[in-house]
C-alpha positions, 0 to 999 in steps of 0.5 A, a space after each residue: 670355641 673362643 674365650 668370652 670376656 664381659 667387661 662390666 659389673 654383675 648386671 642383667 646383661 651379665 646374668 643373661 650372657 652367663 646363662 647362655 655361655 657358662 664359660 664366660 668370665 667377667 672382668 672389671 671395667 678398668 681392665 685393659 687390653 694387655 690384661 685381657 690377653 694374659 687372661 685368655 687361653 684361646 688364640 682369639 677372644 670375645 669382648 662384650 661390653 656392658 653397654 651392648 645387648 646381644 641379639 638372640 639370633 647370633 651364637 658366639 660359639 658357632 662363629 669361626 674366623 678363617 686362618 687369614 682373618 685371625 690377624 684382624 680384630 673382628 668388630 660386629 655391627 651394634 645396630 648401625 655402628 661398628 662399635 659393639 662386640 669384638 673378636 680380638 686376636 692375641 697375636 696382634 698389637 692393639 693400643 689401649 686407646 684403640 681398645 677403649 674407643 673400639 676404633 681399631 687399625 687392623 680390623 674387619 667389619 662384619 656386617 652382621 647385627 649382633 647387638 644393640 646399644 644399652 639404653 642410657 640409665 635414667 634418674 629422676 634428679 631433684 637435688 644435687 645429692 640426687 645427681 651425685 648418687 646418679 654419678 655413683 650408681 649409673 651403669 652407663 657412661 652417660 645417663 638421662 637427668 629427668 627433673 621432677 617438674 618436666 614431662 617428656 613429650 617425645 619418648 623417641 629421644 631416649 633412643 639417642 646413642 652416641 657411638 664410641 667412635 664419637 668421642 666429642 659427643 660422648 664427652 659432653 653434657 647435652 640439653 634438649 629444648 623444653 617448653 617452659 611456658 606457652 610462648 617460651 622455650 628453654 634448655 632447662 628440661 631433659 639432659 643427657 649427662 656425661 659421667 666424666 664431665 660433672 657439673 656444679 650444685 648451682 647448675 643442678 639447682 637452677 637446671 642450667 648447665 654452663 657448658 653443654 651441647 644444645 639440641 633444637 628438638 622440643 622433647 619436654 614441657 613443664 608439668 602443670 603444678 598440682 591444683 587444689 580446690 578449697 571450699 568450706 560452705 560456699 553454696 556454689 562450691 560443688 558446681 564450681 569444682 565439677 567444672 574445674 574437674 571437667 577441664 583438669 581431672 587431676 584437680 584435688 579438693 579440700 573441704 570443710 577445714 576450719 581456719 583459712 590458714 589450716 585449709 591451705 596448709 592441708 591443701 599443700 600437704 596433698 601436693 607433690 609439686 614444689 608450687 601449687 595452685 589454689 582455687 577458692 570454692 566460690 571461683 568461677 574459672 574463666 575458660 581462658 585460664 589454663 594453669 600453664 604458668 611455670 616459675 623460674 627456679 629463682 622465684 620458687 619462694 614467690 606468692 603469685 596472685 591472679 586478678 579476679 572480677 568482682 560481680 557486685 562492684 566491678 573491681 578487678 584485682 587480687 581479691 578471690 583470684 587464683 593463687 600459685 603458692 610455694 608448697 613448703 612455705 605454705 606448710 610452714 606459714 605463720 597461722 596467726 597472721 590476718 592475711 593468709 597470702 602475705 604470711 606465706 612469703 614476704 615476696 608477692 607477685 601480682 599477675 596481670 592475667 584475670 583468672 576467674 569471677 569471684 562469685 561470692 554473692 550466693 546468699 546473704 551471709 556468704 556475701 556479707 562475710 566476704 565483704 566484711 573480711 576483705 574490707 577489714 583487711 583493706 581498712 586495717 592495711 594489714 596487706 604487706 606493701 599495699 599502696 594506700 591510695 589504691 587501697 582507699 579507692 578499693 575500700 570506697 568502691 566496696 562501700 558504695 557500688 553494686 546496690 542493684 546487683 544480686 545480694 549487693 546490699 549485703 555486700 555493702 553492709 558487710 563492707 561497712 561492718 568490716 571497716 567499722 570493726 577495724 576502726 573501733 580500735 579494740 578489734 582483733 583482726 585475726 577474728 576475720 578468719 573465724 567463720 563461726 564468729 563471723 556468723 554470729 556478727 552477721 546475725 547481730 547486724 541483721 537484728 539491728 
């Protein structure tokens, strides 16, 4: 019976080994070959590293080296590589480099699989602090960095193992191809990090490693950001949400929250992703729109506004379109601003893609209310960085087009009332977000 040394810490592998071989001794990972020789009382001794898992069908106590073979290091197969457990003679000279790389000069390779590599540790890393904790806590020489925004599409990648004889790959950080958007592939997805090759905070923040080995297999894709359907009293809201859920079952809903700002804040609080999609209650999503857009790390403070089709006057612009919003900035938004989207961030990006039809013409009040609110904003020019000529042209279209469409007259009346409200010079523009007040105004206008 030979001495058995486990090189590592008190982990599950050690517990299993100790249960099977009570005579096993644990030694620090930094222990060198000379120290092990001093600790051993047998002419040969087993060395088992913490990055291998012993098979159940091999018994260390039953194996005996022949007298001739007692002058060679016996190294056994670690699945397909000869870098697993070793049986080392005390009476031969072995350098510490040989020991660390498991590449011995005087060796005998035993064609018996007695172990398999331990799977590299996995850590979900969102911040640089998470990365530093992973460096401190990993039990393996390399570890997987999984960003919260990625989804693994090929689980077999976790079978990757670099032999101890492969010094180059074991000392590098590795990156696999990642499907970032529909037609865009990057190396900002899954990474296998070398514990001995740390990276900077900026590299972690932007998911971009300066020095890395790139692998061409696509093994991950960007997760779809959380989708929240926000409704209040729209008659078609239930039907629109049902259609949305049929395509995207994980879509969430906020309903009946007073105040457009508060509704969006509550929506943001439901989300776990750093950006989230907003679909309004009167939105009829186009079949071609799939929420697949992903945002670059340096654009996470941008409000993205998609185009929408107005069913009454034919305008196509951001009114009523799907929005992609920064989650934290939305929670912290200025609730006193008239225009909700520009109160979230000073950075707005208008997207070219058409996301939906804004079917606000469901009944007289909702049609009038929607037109009133939009035209009050257009007439007051409260929307940040709007182009005056474009804004005036849109306002005139609201005021004049769509008489023959469903509830078209109510849209035009609401547009005129919203414009007159602003031009009266005594208006509080924030009232357009008070739906109870809007209901009162509608009833007053209808009486006249």
